[in-house]
N, C-alpha and C positions, 0 to 999 in steps of 0.2 A: 236370720234375715238373708234373703237372696237379693242381689243387685245385678241388673243387666247393664253392661257397659257397651259402648260402641266399639267396633274393632280398633279404632285409633286409640281410645282410652285404655283398652285392654293391653295394647302394645306398650303404652306408656307405662302402665303398672308393671308389666313384665320387664321392661327395660330397667326400671328402678330396682326391682329385685335382683336382676342379673348383674347390676352394677355393684352390688354388694352393700349399697347404702341401707337397704332394708332387708330383713330376713324373710318376710312373707308379704303377699299381696294385702293382707289385712293390715299390716303395719303402714303400707303406703296409703291405704284408704283412711286409716285413723289420722295420719298426718295431714292429709288433704282436708279432712273434715275439721281438724283443729285450726288450720290456717283459714278455712272458710269462716269458722266462728270468730276468729280474731278480726278478720276483714269486716264482718257484719258488725262487730262491736265498735270498730273504728269508725264505720260509716254512721252508726247511730250517735256516736259522740260528736262527729262532725255536724250532723243535723242539729243536735242540741245546741252546739256552739253557735251555729248560724242563727238558729231561732233566738238565742240569747242576745245576739247582736241586733236582730230586728226588733226585739222587745225593748232595747235600750233607746232606740231612735225616738219614739214618742215622748220619752222622758228627757230628751235633750242631752243624752249621754253620748251621742255619736260625735264623730270628728270629720271635718271636711278636709279632703286631700285634693291637691292639684297634681299635675303631671309629675313634678319633681318630688314632691313629698310622697306621692303614691309609689314612685319608683324606689325611693329610699325605704319605705315600709316593706315593699316586696323583697328588696335585697336583704333586709334584716330577717324577714321570715325565712327566705332561702337559706341564709347563713345558719340560723338556728336549726333548721331541718337537716342540713348537711352535718352539723355538729352532732345532733342526736342520732343520725344514722351511722356516723363514724363510731359512736360509743357502742352501738349494738354490734358492730362488726368485730 
């Protein structure tokens, strides 16, 4: 397979190899494609989660939030996200 890169992307690949993080340009491209696949999967999961939420509304399974409870919900979500990100690091 042959792939054409813009000069900017080619420089990026070369910089990654020169940094010593990767042995070859192919390794850089494989890593990039792996990350793209992860991002696509995360996006699909988010879409499924949002759809599940919309599907709950007609069944009366939704919750009403006011400004205060909405902020509390958002802060809880942020805290869980930060904790999950800290675990990955």
